[in-house]
N, C-alpha and C positions, 0 to 999 in steps of 0.2 A: 335418788329415784324413790318411787312409792308404789303402791298397789295398782295404780292406773297408768304406770309408765314402764315401757320396755326399753332397756338400755342397750344400744347397739355399740359394741366396743370397737369393731373394725368393719370395713367393707372391702371386698376384693373382687375385681373383675379384670378382664383383659383390657389393657390400655389401648390396644390397637383395634378394638372393635367399637366403632362409634355407637353411642347409646347404651353400651353394656352396663354401666353403673346405673343409669336411669331405669333400665329394665329390671335389674336385680333389686333395686330399691323398691320399685313398684310391686314386684311379685312378693318380696319379703313382707311388705306392708299388708298385702292381701292375705298372706299366710298367717301372720300374727293376728289380724282381725278375725279370721275364721277360727283359729285355734284358741285364742284368748279374747273373747268378745268384750271383756271388761276393760281391756287396754284402750286408753284414749290417746296416748302420746308415744311416739318413738323418740328417744333421746339419742341423737346421732353423735354425741360426744364433742369434745373440744376440737376446734379447727386449728389450734396452735398458732394463730395469727397468719397462717398461710393463705394468701389471697385467693387462690384457686379453690381451696376447700371452703372458705367462707362464702364465696360466690355460689358454689354448688349447694351449700346448705340453704342459702337465701332463695335459691331458685325453686325450692319446695314450699315457699311461703309459710314458714314456721309460725306456730301459734305464738311463741315467744322465744327470745334468746337471752341467756344470762350473760351479763357483763362480768368478765373475769379480770382480775388484777394480777400483777406479778410482784414477787418479793425477791430482792437481791441480797445475798449475804455479803456484807462488807468484811474484808479481811483486816486483820490487825485492829479490831475494835477494842477500845479500852474497857476492861471489865471492872472498873472502879465502882 
């Protein structure tokens, strides 16, 4: 993140209320814009490859999304 990006680490809403996450995200974005007018971007964090989270992020038509990779530690690696 940098001086023009606000990092959102988590989002919480009632799962049983349709549109709750959308409403919270919208109101939070308005709040950040009013309180910190220099903020241009909200970073909604990693979707961890979960299809529903990725779809939700894409529904907001993001400015850009960063491609992430995965590293896997192999066991019993020769240390020669």
